[in-house]
C-alpha positions as CSV (number, residue, x, y, z in Angstrom):
1,M,0.0,0.0,0.0
2,K,1.2,3.5,-0.9
3,I,0.1,7.1,-0.4
4,V,-1.2,8.3,-3.7
5,R,-2.0,11.9,-3.0
6,R,-2.9,14.4,-0.3
7,M,-6.6,15.4,-0.1
8,G,-6.8,19.2,0.1
9,V,-4.0,21.6,0.8
10,P,-0.8,21.1,2.9
11,P,-1.0,22.0,6.6
12,R,1.3,25.0,6.0
13,E,-1.5,26.5,3.8
14,R,-3.9,26.1,6.7
15,G,-1.7,28.0,9.1
16,S,0.6,25.2,10.6
17,A,3.9,26.9,9.9
18,A,5.6,25.5,13.0
19,G,4.4,21.9,12.5
20,Q,2.6,21.9,15.8
21,S,-0.8,20.9,14.3
22,C,-0.7,19.1,11.1
23,P,-4.0,17.2,10.5
24,D,-4.0,15.7,7.1
25,I,-5.9,13.3,4.8
26,F,-4.3,11.0,2.2
27,E,-5.7,8.7,-0.5
28,L,-4.1,5.3,-0.5
29,S,-3.3,3.1,-3.5
30,D,-6.1,0.7,-2.5
31,G,-8.7,3.5,-2.6
32,S,-8.8,3.9,1.2
33,F,-8.0,7.1,3.1
34,A,-5.4,7.7,5.9
35,V,-6.0,10.5,8.4
36,I,-3.5,12.2,10.6
37,G,-5.3,13.8,13.6
38,R,-5.3,14.2,17.3
39,E,-5.9,10.8,19.1
40,A,-9.2,11.0,21.0
41,T,-10.3,7.4,21.5
42,S,-10.6,7.4,25.3
43,E,-12.3,10.8,25.2
44,L,-14.9,10.0,22.5
45,D,-15.4,6.2,22.7
46,P,-17.9,6.4,25.6
47,L,-19.8,9.1,23.7
48,L,-20.4,7.0,20.5
49,P,-24.0,6.6,19.6
50,G,-25.5,3.2,20.2
51,D,-25.3,2.2,16.5
52,A,-21.6,3.0,16.2
53,S,-18.7,0.9,17.3
54,R,-15.0,0.4,16.8
55,A,-12.7,-2.6,16.8
56,E,-10.0,-2.8,19.4
57,Y,-7.3,-2.0,16.8
58,E,-9.2,1.1,15.6
59,R,-8.7,4.6,17.0
60,I,-10.9,7.8,16.9
61,V,-9.0,10.8,15.7
62,I,-10.0,14.4,15.3
63,I,-9.1,16.6,12.4
64,T,-10.0,20.3,12.1
65,R,-13.1,21.4,10.2
66,E,-10.9,23.3,7.8
67,T,-8.9,20.2,7.0
68,L,-11.9,18.3,5.9
69,L,-13.6,21.2,4.1
70,R,-10.4,22.1,2.2
71,A,-10.1,18.4,1.1
72,K,-13.8,18.3,-0.1
73,K,-12.8,19.3,-3.6
74,D,-10.5,16.3,-3.9
75,I,-12.9,13.7,-2.5
76,P,-14.6,11.8,-5.4
77,D,-18.4,11.4,-5.6
78,I,-19.8,7.9,-5.3
79,E,-20.1,6.5,-8.8
């Protein structure tokens, strides 16, 4: 599996000049997406709605609203 491309703009264009907060979204060669964000599993796991769950190996991460909105143009529609 390889990173094919970034979705949206680099963190530097979103104000992360010092590298302190660099949420990011990448498309992978298998069509999946990888997300860099703040780890928040222990904080948000107990708050998941009843019809949501996560496997033990999965983590909940937070990305900024701007990160996702700036990536929107690069996310393909369902075909």
